[in-house]
ROTI-810603 format. One record per residue (C-alpha): x, y, z. Coordinates in steps of 0.25 Angstrom, whole numbers, padded with zeros to 4 digits, always signed. Last residue first. Layout:
% ROTI-810603
XYZ;...
END
This chain:
% ROTI-810603
+0211-0224+0509;+0210-0209+0505;+0218-0207+0492;+0206-0207+0483;+0200-0196+0491;+0185-0194+0495;+0182-0183+0504;+0176-0174+0494;+0183-0165+0484;+0174-0154+0488;+0174-0157+0503;+0189-0157+0504;+0189-0145+0495;+0180-0137+0504;+0189-0141+0516;+0201-0136+0508;+0195-0123+0504;+0190-0120+0519;+0204-0123+0524;+0210-0114+0513;+0200-0103+0517;+0206-0104+0531;+0219-0101+0526;+0232-0110+0524;+0242-0107+0514;+0255-0112+0521;+0248-0123+0528;+0240-0128+0516;+0253-0128+0507;+0260-0136+0517;+0249-0146+0517;+0248-0147+0502;+0263-0149+0501;+0263-0159+0512;+0252-0167+0505;+0260-0167+0492;+0272-0172+0499;+0264-0183+0506;+0260-0188+0492;+0247-0196+0493;+0242-0208+0501;+0231-0201+0508;+0228-0187+0504;+0235-0177+0494;+0222-0174+0485;+0222-0159+0485;+0211-0159+0495;+0220-0167+0505;+0232-0159+0503;+0225-0146+0507;+0219-0152+0519;+0209-0160+0526;+0207-0165+0540;+0218-0156+0544;+0231-0155+0552;+0234-0142+0559;+0245-0134+0552;+0260-0134+0554;+0260-0149+0553;+0261-0149+0538;+0275-0143+0540;+0280-0157+0545;+0280-0163+0531;+0290-0152+0525;+0302-0161+0525;+0295-0173+0519;+0302-0187+0522;+0305-0185+0536;+0293-0178+0540;+0285-0188+0532;+0289-0200+0542;+0287-0193+0555;+0273-0188+0550;+0270-0202+0546;+0272-0207+0560;+0264-0195+0566;+0252-0198+0558;+0248-0187+0548;+0238-0175+0549;+0232-0170+0536;+0237-0155+0533;+0226-0145+0537;+0211-0143+0536;+0200-0146+0546;+0210-0144+0557;+0216-0155+0566;+0220-0156+0581;+0210-0145+0585;+0199-0153+0592;+0188-0150+0581;+0198-0153+0570;+0201-0167+0577;+0186-0169+0578;+0185-0166+0563;+0195-0177+0562;+0183-0187+0563;+0180-0184+0548;+0193-0191+0543;+0186-0205+0541;+0176-0198+0532;+0187-0196+0522;+0179-0202+0511;+0189-0213+0507;+0193-0214+0521;+0179-0217+0526;+0176-0226+0515;+0188-0234+0517;+0186-0234+0532;+0172-0241+0530;+0179-0252+0523;+0190-0253+0534;+0204-0248+0531;+0215-0257+0535;+0215-0265+0522;+0220-0252+0515;+0213-0253+0501;+0221-0240+0497;+0231-0236+0507;+0230-0232+0522;+0242-0224+0527;+0253-0231+0535;+0253-0239+0547;+0239-0241+0553;+0242-0251+0564;+0233-0248+0576;+0221-0245+0567;+0223-0259+0561;+0213-0267+0570;+0202-0256+0569;+0201-0257+0554;+0203-0244+0547;+0194-0232+0544;+0191-0227+0558;+0185-0213+0558;+0196-0203+0560;+0202-0195+0571;+0216-0188+0572;+0223-0190+0585;+0234-0179+0587;+0249-0176+0586;+0255-0162+0586;+0265-0160+0575;+0263-0145+0574;+0249-0147+0568;+0245-0162+0567;+0251-0176+0568;+0241-0188+0568;+0238-0199+0578;+0226-0207+0573;+0212-0208+0579;+0201-0218+0574;+0186-0217+0575;+0175-0227+0574;+0183-0237+0583;+0184-0252+0579;+0178-0263+0572;+0174-0261+0558;+0163-0255+0549;+0152-0254+0559;+0160-0244+0567;+0165-0236+0555;+0150-0236+0550;+0145-0231+0564;+0156-0220+0565;+0153-0216+0550;+0138-0214+0554;+0142-0206+0567;+0152-0197+0559;+0142-0194+0548;+0131-0189+0559;+0143-0181+0566;+0146-0174+0553;+0139-0161+0556;+0144-0160+0570;+0158-0164+0568;+0159-0155+0556;+0153-0143+0563;+0164-0145+0574;+0175-0147+0563;+0170-0135+0556;+0170-0126+0568;+0183-0131+0574;+0191-0131+0561;+0186-0117+0557;+0190-0112+0571;+0204-0118+0570;+0206-0112+0557;+0201-0098+0562;+0211-0099+0574;+0222-0103+0564;+0219-0091+0556;+0220-0082+0569;+0233-0088+0572;+0239-0083+0559;+0244-0094+0548;+0258-0092+0543;+0260-0107+0544;+0274-0108+0551;+0284-0115+0542;+0295-0104+0546;+0292-0094+0557;+0298-0081+0554;+0302-0073+0567;+0303-0058+0570;+0310-0055+0583;+0303-0044+0591;+0300-0053+0603;+0298-0065+0594;+0290-0062+0582;+0283-0071+0572;+0282-0072+0557;+0275-0085+0552;+0278-0094+0541;+0272-0103+0530;+0270-0118+0527;+0283-0120+0519;+0293-0111+0527;+0306-0116+0521;+0306-0106+0509;+0303-0094+0519;+0315-0086+0515;+0312-0072+0521;+0307-0060+0512;+0313-0048+0517;+0306-0035+0514;+0313-0021+0515;+0305-0008+0513;+0315+0003+0508;+0319+0013+0518;+0334+0008+0518;+0344+0009+0530;+0344-0006+0532;+0342-0010+0518;+0356-0014+0516;+0356-0022+0529;+0343-0029+0524;+0350-0034+0511;+0362-0040+0519;+0353-0046+0529;+0345-0053+0518;+0358-0057+0511;+0361-0065+0524;+0348-0073+0522;+0354-0080+0510;+0352-0094+0514;+0338-0090+0518;+0335-0086+0504;+0334-0072+0501;+0323-0061+0500;+0324-0046+0501;+0313-0036+0497;+0318-0022+0496;+0306-0012+0495;+0306+0003+0490;+0318+0001+0481;+0330+0011+0481;+0338+0005+0469;+0350+0013+0471;+0349+0013+0486;+0349-0003+0485;+0360-0004+0476;+0369+0005+0485;+0365-0003+0497;+0368-0016+0491;+0360-0028+0485;+0368-0035+0475;+0364-0042+0462;+0353-0034+0455;+0342-0039+0446;+0331-0032+0439;+0318-0040+0440;+0313-0048+0428;+0307-0059+0436;+0317-0070+0432;+0329-0060+0432;+0326-0056+0446;+0326-0071+0451;+0341-0072+0446;+0348-0074+0460;+0339-0062+0465;+0351-0055+0472;+0344-0041+0470;+0331-0039+0463;+0326-0026+0457;+0315-0016+0455;+0303-0025+0460;+0290-0017+0460;+0281-0018+0471;+0267-0012+0470;+0259-0023+0477;+0250-0024+0465;+0261-0030+0457;+0258-0044+0463;+0264-0054+0453;+0277-0047+0452;+0278-0045+0467;+0275-0060+0468;+0287-0064+0459;+0296-0055+0467;+0291-0061+0480;+0293-0075+0475;+0307-0072+0472;+0309-0065+0485;+0304-0078+0492;+0313-0087+0484;+0326-0080+0489;+0335-0072+0480;+0336-0059+0487;+0334-0044+0486;+0321-0038+0479;+0320-0023+0477;+0306-0017+0477;+0300-0004+0471;+0286+0001+0477;+0275+0004+0467;+0264+0014+0471;+0262+0016+0456;+0265+0007+0444;+0251+0007+0438;+0249-0007+0444;+0254-0001+0457;+0243+0010+0456;+0232-0001+0453;+0236-0009+0465;+0236+0003+0474;+0222+0006+0470;+0218-0009+0472;+0224-0009+0486;+0218+0004+0490;+0204-0001+0485;+0205-0014+0493;+0209-0005+0505;+0197+0004+0503;+0188-0008+0503;+0194-0014+0516;+0192+0000+0523;+0178+0002+0517;+0173-0012+0522;+0180-0011+0536;+0174+0003+0538;+0160-0001+0534;+0160-0014+0542;+0166-0008+0554;+0157+0004+0553;+0144-0003+0551;+0147-0011+0564;+0151+0001+0572;+0138+0008+0568;+0129-0004+0571;+0136-0005+0585;+0133+0010+0588;+0144+0017+0596;+0143+0018+0611;+0144+0031+0618;+0152+0030+0631;+0166+0028+0624;+0176+0019+0631;+0171+0005+0629;+0162+0005+0617;+0169+0016+0609;+0183+0010+0612;+0180-0005+0609;+0173-0001+0596;+0185+0007+0592;+0194-0004+0595;+0186-0014+0587;+0185-0004+0575;+0200-0002+0575;+0203-0017+0576;+0193-0020+0565;+0198-0009+0556;+0212-0014+0557;+0208-0029+0555;+0200-0025+0542;+0211-0017+0537;+0222-0028+0539;+0212-0038+0533;+0212-0029+0520;+0227-0029+0519;+0228-0044+0521;+0217-0047+0510;+0224-0037+0501;+0238-0044+0501;+0250-0038+0508;+0263-0034+0501;+0259-0020+0497;+0251-0017+0509;+0259-0006+0515;+0255-0002+0529;+0242+0006+0531;+0233-0006+0536;+0244-0011+0545;+0236-0015+0557;+0241-0004+0566;+0238+0007+0555;+0224+0003+0554;+0223+0001+0569;+0227+0016+0571;+0219+0022+0560;+0206+0014+0564;+0208+0018+0578;+0209+0033+0575;+0198+0033+0565;+0189+0026+0575;+0192+0036+0586;+0189+0047+0577;+0175+0040+0574;+0172+0041+0589;+0170+0056+0587;+0161+0055+0575;+0153+0045+0582;+0151+0054+0593;+0147+0066+0584;+0137+0057+0577;+0130+0054+0590;+0129+0069+0594;+0116+0072+0587;+0109+0060+0592;+0098+0056+0582;+0102+0042+0577;+0096+0035+0565;+0096+0019+0566;+0101+0013+0553;+0102+0025+0544;+0108+0038+0551;+0114+0032+0564;+0120+0019+0560;+0122+0021+0545;+0128+0035+0547;+0137+0031+0558;+0142+0019+0550;+0145+0028+0538;+0152+0038+0547;+0161+0027+0553;+0164+0021+0539;+0168+0035+0534;+0177+0037+0546;+0184+0024+0544;+0185+0026+0529;+0191+0040+0531;+0201+0033+0541;+0205+0023+0530;+0205+0034+0519;+0215+0042+0528;+0224+0030+0531;+0225+0027+0516;+0228+0042+0513;+0240+0041+0523;+0245+0028+0517;+0244+0034+0503;+0252+0046+0507;+0262+0038+0514;+0264+0029+0502;+0265+0041+0492;+0276+0047+0501;+0283+0033+0502;+0283+0032+0487;+0289+0046+0486;
END
């Protein structure tokens, strides 16, 4: 019965989407030829009616291909809306390509623009309405799917807690097998053994399996029982050792889970690189008068070069030269063992001011422009300290999974200079795992908001 209702809803969903496509096309035609620039050709409307059939076919095909009609219970609203926008954009692009290269009559560009904006807006609005409608149904106990949990791993415990918090997904837990006591803590009916006979007596819609890596053989036992079942099966892998994220790849049909690989898509990295390039370029141009003034002050303050470069370790352990304004006496630059401390005799009077205000770091905009650094990321360290810390702190090297930055999550939270290395690593790993372009913008804003002065900067 549940499957029949699901199929009926899916069919209605598809029909309404195609009606929205046709309606958007009709509205666009009306605005273009009846309002903006009236048209008197009698056969024009008939031509647009004919090509609308092609538009509907393409839309239906790409909507299905992009997974618009697949179950979205476990997907957040933003991702669902993005799949709709992507599908409509692809269908529209293919449609434009066909009518401009294979059909003699050319469609109005104004009409096409109006259609794309109208259809995208209406389709997105419809998806939001559907999501709210389903949420209301599920709050009333309708459109519910019944799940059985199997396993005792931390991942399935977290999963159960989140299902309780997010009742809008419409998943109700009817039992938990082999939970090692977790079922009692959450008030879920407990079962000991997962057998074929037991499974048939429960007959759940979904079976969710999650064991620790040491109990991986139990996953195989459970999936063997479900081999001939029509129930949806979800296996939650134990990723407790993946501290900065993971990615799923495929090698000639063989799925692979890559541990401790930031789950950042390549297009996001392209956006981050473009962001770095544009703002570092603008920063160098706008701050060039200040650079000239600081250069003169450094030169007059003590003998030696204006700039100072030091080898640091960046993404994937690659070494690079990081640039700074010189803040130490020239005769001690060749022997700069250890970090600077309060009242460090090696630091010049001008250098103290530059370090305290972080102005000595600004030449790193050149590193960002060249691509060896990013505006935001874990601060790079000298190779000799990296070798020391990797022995003392097991997770230290994971910070090199992301490009080094001029500022970072650790810095805006006060972990800078002579402070806890462990806390800095904790912040760096949090940043890598939760990265987004908006997080970068927030960190940059907080860097300016809190100012460049820091009590731990010597």
